[in-house]
N, C-alpha and C positions, 0 to 999 in steps of 0.2 A: 222642323224639329228633326227631320231625318238625319241631318249632319250631327246633331247633338248626341243622338243615340250611340254612335260609334264609340264615343269615349265615356259619356255620362250614363249610359244604359237606357233601355227602353222605358223604364219606370222612374228614371232619375237617380237610381242607385248604381253607382259606377262599379264595374267589375275590372277596371284597369287600375293597376297600382299607381298611386300618386295623383289620380284624377279625382276631384271632389264630387261628393254626392250633391245633387241639386234638389232632390225630393225633400219637401218640407222646409226649404230655405225661405227666409223672409223675402217676399216679393220685391220690396223696395231695394234691398241689397242686390238681388239678382238684376233688377232693372239698371241700377247704377253701375254694376260691374260690366254689363254688356255695353252700356253707353260709354264707359271709360275705355273699354277695349276698342270701341269704334272710334273714339276721339284720339287715341294714342296715350291717354293718361295712364293706362295699364298696358303692359307689354307682355304678349305671349303670341308668337307668330300664328299658330293655328286659331286661337280665339280671336285675335285681331282681324284676321282674314275673314273668318266666319261673321263676326259682328259687322264688318264693313258691308256685307251683303244683305244685312237686315234693314228693314224700314222701321221707323218708330213704332208703328202698330204691331210689327212682328215681335219687337222687344217686349212690348207690353203683354202680348199674348203668351210668349214663352215664360216670362217672369210669373205671370198669374197661374199658368198651368203647373209649373214646377212647384210653386208655393202651395198649391192645392193638393199636392200628392202627399201621401203619408210619409213622414220622416223616417230616416234610417237610424235605428238604435244599435249601438255597438254592443257586442257580446258582453253580458254582465252589467249593462247599464240600462236602467229603466227609461223609456221614452218620455 
């Protein structure tokens, strides 16, 4: 998870413009996204490189952890 924090924030709420929040995302979506980066179906150099270093168990653990985090509510929008 250490590499994820640089862009997606320690708590899964990104503080980097243009980088999505992961906190509260659907676990299945996160798992599939990482698998797609790993297989090349999804293309983004930093994410593809990171995903290639992950084992299937790592992907499962990351997806479950971020899905379990409280989601991010935009200003003026109820969670």
